[in-house]
C-alpha positions as CSV (number, residue, x, y, z in Angstrom):
1,M,-0.1,-0.1,0.0
2,Y,1.2,3.5,-0.9
3,V,0.0,7.0,-0.3
4,C,-2.0,8.4,-3.4
5,E,-2.7,12.1,-3.6
6,G,-4.8,12.6,-6.7
7,A,-6.9,11.2,-9.5
8,L,-4.7,12.0,-12.5
9,L,-1.3,12.1,-10.4
10,C,-0.3,9.3,-7.9
11,L,2.7,10.3,-5.7
12,I,4.2,7.0,-4.5
13,V,6.3,7.3,-1.4
14,L,8.6,4.5,-1.1
15,F,9.8,5.2,2.5
16,L,6.5,4.3,4.1
17,P,6.8,1.9,6.7
18,L,7.2,-1.6,5.6
19,T,4.3,-1.5,3.2
20,A,4.0,-3.8,0.2
21,P,0.9,-4.8,-2.0
22,H,0.4,-8.4,-3.1
23,V,-2.1,-8.9,-6.1
24,V,-2.3,-12.4,-7.1
25,L,-4.3,-14.5,-9.3
26,K,-6.1,-16.6,-6.6
27,F,-6.4,-16.3,-2.8
28,S,-4.9,-19.8,-2.6
29,D,-1.7,-18.6,-4.2
30,V,-0.7,-17.0,-0.7
31,P,-1.3,-19.4,2.1
32,E,-1.3,-16.5,4.7
33,C,-4.1,-14.9,2.7
34,E,-6.5,-18.1,2.9
35,Q,-6.6,-17.6,6.7
36,F,-9.1,-14.9,6.4
37,F,-11.6,-17.4,5.1
38,L,-13.4,-19.9,7.0
39,D,-12.2,-23.5,6.0
40,K,-9.9,-21.5,3.6
41,T,-12.9,-21.1,1.4
42,P,-13.6,-17.7,-0.2
43,P,-17.1,-16.7,-1.3
44,E,-18.5,-17.6,-4.6
45,I,-20.5,-15.3,-6.6
46,S,-21.5,-16.4,-10.2
47,G,-19.6,-14.6,-13.0
48,I,-17.2,-13.1,-10.6
49,L,-15.6,-15.7,-8.3
50,V,-16.2,-19.4,-8.7
51,G,-14.2,-22.2,-7.0
52,G,-11.6,-19.6,-6.0
53,N,-11.0,-18.7,-9.6
54,V,-11.7,-15.1,-10.8
55,Q,-13.9,-15.3,-13.9
56,D,-12.7,-12.0,-15.5
57,Q,-9.0,-11.6,-14.8
58,N,-8.9,-8.2,-16.6
59,R,-11.5,-6.6,-14.4
60,Y,-11.4,-8.4,-11.0
61,K,-8.2,-8.5,-8.9
62,V,-7.3,-10.5,-5.7
63,I,-5.4,-8.5,-3.2
64,C,-3.9,-10.0,-0.2
65,Q,-3.5,-6.9,1.8
66,F,0.0,-6.7,3.2
67,F,1.1,-4.1,5.7
68,S,3.9,-3.8,8.1
69,D,5.4,-7.2,7.3
70,K,2.2,-9.1,7.8
71,Y,-1.0,-9.9,5.8
72,R,-3.9,-8.1,7.5
73,F,-7.0,-9.0,5.3
74,A,-8.1,-10.1,1.8
75,T,-9.9,-8.1,-0.9
76,L,-11.5,-8.9,-4.2
77,Y,-11.4,-5.6,-6.2
78,D,-13.4,-4.4,-9.2
79,T,-11.0,-2.3,-11.4
80,S,-13.8,-1.3,-13.8
81,N,-16.1,0.3,-11.1
82,R,-12.9,1.2,-8.9
83,I,-14.6,-0.2,-5.8
84,P,-14.1,-3.6,-3.9
85,V,-16.3,-6.6,-4.4
86,F,-15.7,-7.6,-0.8
87,S,-13.1,-7.6,1.9
88,A,-12.7,-10.6,4.2
89,Y,-11.1,-10.6,7.6
90,K,-10.6,-12.7,10.8
91,F,-11.9,-11.0,14.0
92,T,-9.8,-11.6,16.9
93,G,-10.9,-8.9,19.4
94,K,-9.7,-5.4,20.1
95,K,-6.3,-5.5,21.7
96,E,-5.1,-1.9,21.2
97,P,-7.2,1.3,21.3
98,T,-8.4,2.9,18.1
99,T,-6.5,5.9,16.7
100,K,-7.2,8.7,14.2
101,I,-5.5,8.2,10.9
102,N,-5.6,10.6,8.2
103,R,-3.4,8.6,5.5
104,N,-5.0,6.7,2.5
105,Y,-3.1,4.1,0.4
106,I,-3.4,2.7,-3.0
107,E,-2.3,-0.4,-4.5
108,P,0.4,0.1,-7.1
109,Q,0.5,-3.3,-8.5
110,L,-3.1,-2.6,-9.9
111,E,-1.3,-0.1,-12.1
112,E,1.3,-2.7,-13.1
113,L,4.0,-0.8,-11.2
114,Q,7.1,-2.4,-9.9
115,K,7.0,-3.2,-6.3
116,E,10.3,-1.9,-5.5
117,M,11.3,1.6,-6.9
118,T,13.7,4.4,-6.0
119,G,12.8,8.0,-5.5
120,Y,9.3,9.0,-6.7
121,L,7.1,7.7,-9.4
122,K,4.3,9.6,-10.9
123,T,1.6,7.8,-12.9
124,R,-2.1,7.9,-13.6
125,C,-4.3,5.7,-11.4
126,E,-6.7,4.3,-13.8
127,K,-7.8,1.0,-12.1
128,Q,-8.6,2.3,-8.7
129,A,-10.1,5.2,-6.7
130,T,-8.0,7.8,-5.3
131,S,-8.2,10.4,-2.5
132,H,-9.0,13.0,-5.1
133,D,-12.0,11.2,-6.3
134,Y,-13.5,11.8,-2.9
135,D,-12.8,15.7,-2.8
136,K,-16.3,16.6,-3.4
137,S,-18.1,13.4,-1.8
138,T,-19.3,15.7,1.2
139,S,-21.4,17.9,-1.1
140,E,-23.1,14.7,-2.5
141,N,-23.5,13.5,1.1
142,L,-21.1,10.7,0.6
143,T,-18.2,9.6,2.6
144,K,-15.5,6.8,2.5
145,G,-17.1,3.6,3.8
146,H,-14.7,0.9,4.9
147,L,-15.5,-2.6,4.4
148,F,-13.1,-3.8,6.9
149,P,-13.9,-1.1,9.7
150,K,-10.9,-0.2,11.9
151,Q,-13.0,-0.7,15.0
152,H,-12.9,-4.5,14.2
153,S,-9.1,-4.5,13.9
154,S,-7.0,-6.0,16.7
155,D,-4.1,-3.7,16.7
156,I,-2.9,-0.3,15.4
157,E,-1.0,-1.8,12.4
158,T,-4.1,-3.6,11.3
159,E,-6.0,-0.7,11.6
160,N,-3.5,1.3,9.5
161,S,-4.0,-1.4,6.8
162,T,-7.8,-0.8,6.6
163,M,-7.0,2.7,5.2
164,T,-6.4,1.6,1.8
165,L,-8.7,2.9,-0.7
166,T,-9.2,-0.6,-2.1
167,N,-11.0,-1.3,1.2
168,M,-13.4,1.7,0.7
169,V,-16.5,2.7,-1.3
170,P,-18.6,5.9,-1.6
171,Q,-21.2,5.3,1.2
172,N,-24.1,7.6,1.9
173,K,-23.0,9.7,5.0
174,D,-26.3,9.1,7.0
175,F,-26.3,5.5,6.3
176,N,-22.7,5.2,7.3
177,S,-22.9,7.1,10.7
178,G,-26.2,5.7,11.5
179,P,-27.6,2.2,10.8
180,W,-24.4,0.8,9.3
181,S,-22.3,2.2,12.1
182,Q,-24.7,0.8,14.8
183,M,-24.7,-2.6,13.1
184,E,-20.8,-2.8,13.1
185,M,-20.8,-2.0,16.8
186,N,-23.4,-4.5,17.6
187,V,-21.7,-7.1,15.7
188,F,-18.5,-6.4,17.3
189,N,-19.9,-6.9,20.7
190,L,-21.7,-10.0,19.7
191,M,-18.5,-11.6,18.2
192,N,-16.3,-10.3,21.1
193,T,-18.8,-11.9,23.6
194,H,-19.6,-15.3,22.1
195,C,-17.1,-16.2,19.4
196,S,-14.0,-18.3,20.3
197,N,-11.8,-21.0,18.8
198,T,-10.6,-24.3,20.3
199,N,-7.9,-22.5,22.3
200,G,-10.5,-20.2,23.7
201,N,-9.4,-17.1,21.9
202,I,-11.8,-14.8,20.3
203,E,-12.2,-15.8,16.7
204,A,-14.9,-14.9,14.0
205,Y,-14.7,-14.7,10.2
206,V,-16.3,-11.7,8.5
207,V,-17.0,-11.0,4.8
208,T,-18.2,-7.4,3.9
209,G,-19.1,-6.3,0.2
210,T,-21.1,-4.3,-2.3
211,V,-23.4,-4.4,-5.2
212,P,-22.5,-2.0,-7.8
213,G,-25.2,0.9,-8.5
214,N,-26.0,3.1,-11.4
215,Q,-24.4,6.4,-10.2
216,V,-20.7,7.4,-9.9
217,L,-18.7,9.7,-7.9
218,A,-16.2,12.1,-9.8
219,S,-17.2,10.5,-13.1
220,R,-14.9,7.6,-12.0
221,V,-15.9,5.7,-8.8
222,N,-19.1,3.6,-8.8
223,I,-21.5,4.2,-5.8
224,P,-22.9,0.9,-4.6
225,K,-26.6,0.4,-4.4
226,L,-26.3,-2.1,-1.7
227,M,-23.8,-3.0,1.2
228,W,-23.9,-6.4,2.9
229,T,-21.9,-8.1,5.6
230,A,-21.9,-11.5,7.4
231,F,-19.9,-13.2,10.1
232,C,-19.6,-16.8,11.2
233,C,-18.0,-18.4,14.2
234,K,-18.1,-21.1,16.8
235,T,-19.6,-20.0,20.2
236,N,-18.2,-20.6,23.4
237,N,-20.3,-23.7,23.6
238,G,-19.0,-25.2,20.5
239,E,-22.0,-24.4,18.3
240,W,-22.0,-22.5,14.9
241,M,-23.4,-18.9,14.9
242,S,-23.8,-16.7,11.9
243,K,-25.5,-13.5,11.2
244,A,-26.0,-11.3,8.1
245,H,-27.1,-7.5,7.4
246,W,-27.6,-5.7,4.4
247,G,-29.0,-2.3,3.5
248,E,-29.5,0.1,0.5
249,N,-26.8,2.8,0.3
250,V,-29.2,5.7,0.7
251,N,-30.1,8.4,3.1
252,T,-31.6,6.4,6.0
253,T,-31.8,6.6,9.8
254,G,-33.5,3.3,10.6
255,T,-32.2,0.2,11.9
256,M,-30.8,-2.8,10.0
257,E,-32.7,-6.0,10.6
258,T,-30.6,-9.1,11.3
259,K,-31.0,-12.0,8.8
260,T,-29.4,-15.4,8.4
261,V,-26.6,-16.1,5.9
262,T,-29.0,-18.1,3.7
263,E,-31.4,-15.0,3.5
264,M,-28.7,-12.8,2.6
265,Q,-27.4,-15.1,-0.2
266,N,-30.8,-15.2,-1.7
267,K,-30.9,-11.4,-1.7
268,L,-27.4,-11.1,-3.4
269,E,-28.4,-13.7,-6.1
270,E,-31.2,-11.3,-6.9
271,S,-29.0,-8.2,-6.6
272,Y,-26.0,-9.4,-8.5
273,D,-28.4,-11.4,-11.1
274,A,-26.2,-14.4,-10.2
275,D,-27.2,-18.0,-10.4
276,M,-25.4,-18.8,-7.2
277,V,-23.9,-16.9,-4.1
278,Q,-22.3,-18.5,-1.3
279,I,-20.5,-16.4,1.4
280,F,-19.6,-19.1,3.9
281,P,-19.3,-22.9,3.8
282,H,-22.7,-24.6,4.7
283,Q,-22.4,-24.9,8.5
284,C,-22.8,-21.2,8.5
285,E,-25.9,-20.9,6.4
286,K,-28.5,-21.2,9.1
287,G,-26.4,-20.7,12.2
288,H,-28.7,-17.9,13.4
289,L,-28.6,-19.4,17.0
290,F,-28.6,-16.2,19.2
291,P,-31.3,-13.7,18.4
292,M,-30.1,-10.1,18.6
293,G,-32.9,-9.2,21.1
294,R,-31.8,-11.8,23.4
295,F,-28.2,-10.4,23.0
296,Y,-29.3,-6.8,23.9
297,R,-31.2,-8.2,26.9
298,Y,-28.3,-10.2,27.9
299,Q,-26.0,-7.2,27.7
300,F,-28.4,-5.1,29.6
301,Y,-28.7,-7.9,32.4
302,Q,-24.7,-8.0,32.6
303,R,-24.6,-4.0,32.9
304,H,-27.4,-4.2,35.5
305,L,-25.8,-6.9,37.5
306,K,-22.4,-5.2,37.4
307,K,-23.9,-1.8,38.8
308,R,-25.7,-4.1,41.5
309,V,-22.3,-5.5,42.5
310,M,-20.6,-2.1,42.6
311,R,-23.4,-0.6,44.7
312,R,-23.1,-3.5,47.2
313,Q,-19.2,-3.1,47.3
314,R,-19.5,0.7,48.0
315,K,-22.2,-0.1,50.7
316,R,-19.9,-2.5,52.4
317,L,-17.0,0.0,52.3
318,R,-19.2,2.6,53.9
319,I,-20.3,0.3,56.7
320,L,-16.6,-0.8,57.3
321,H,-15.6,2.9,57.5
322,S,-18.4,3.7,59.9
323,D,-17.6,0.8,62.1
324,K,-13.9,2.3,62.5
């Protein structure tokens, strides 16, 4: 990943800390890249990605997002629309606090540039969005929507890696800051509370994607008509749990309804006009085991219980001090 500062002029700075893109033909070409998919199985979308094989190699590019000496997540990128089809990542809990980052990156290999260069290289960015494309997004009530949100990253370096423009789409500002943001937080809390691997560590698999629309930003970047996301994990009890959400990329302040992965796949088959869409292996399709309503009540109960315990502790302390 490199910094890009314009639609017509990309300034690639070679001394950014330990960054390098990795554009490959298949996710399986890089074993470390397969780890971001449950059972090492990427999604299937008829006409786009089938059996791990990209159906149009000229248009769709597989990116193993590499940052600071480590693979961070995986992206399938649409170079015609200049937006990602999806980004996939493994959620392992938040281990470091979120920071404010004002830097954006591009993927030089999408422009068929060398990985290693000296000095500066100036070139046109033809196959991806740039920061300049978003200059007038505010006036159109659009913002940079991240498919892999930094709030779901485990550490600062992974958080930094999400700032690549290949992980962003023009998202309606109200949709992003309202229903979508609330859903991301709810999903974070749910995964953080109930998802774990055989070692007892937090672990969930997430895929977030877009369906292209009929409008463009800056005459270059497609504005998605639909955004979708799903996660799948094993719960602390060893059962499979999955949830899915999708919403139209329009001005809205409502809430996003939780659905099963199967329901979302049916919706995406219609939206993509695809014969088949499969986001996760079959064990996740009906894993809607823990209703969100129950989860919210559970969270409320836990907070209420914690407050009661704290009140009792303070009361005991007051009694102890009064006895003295």
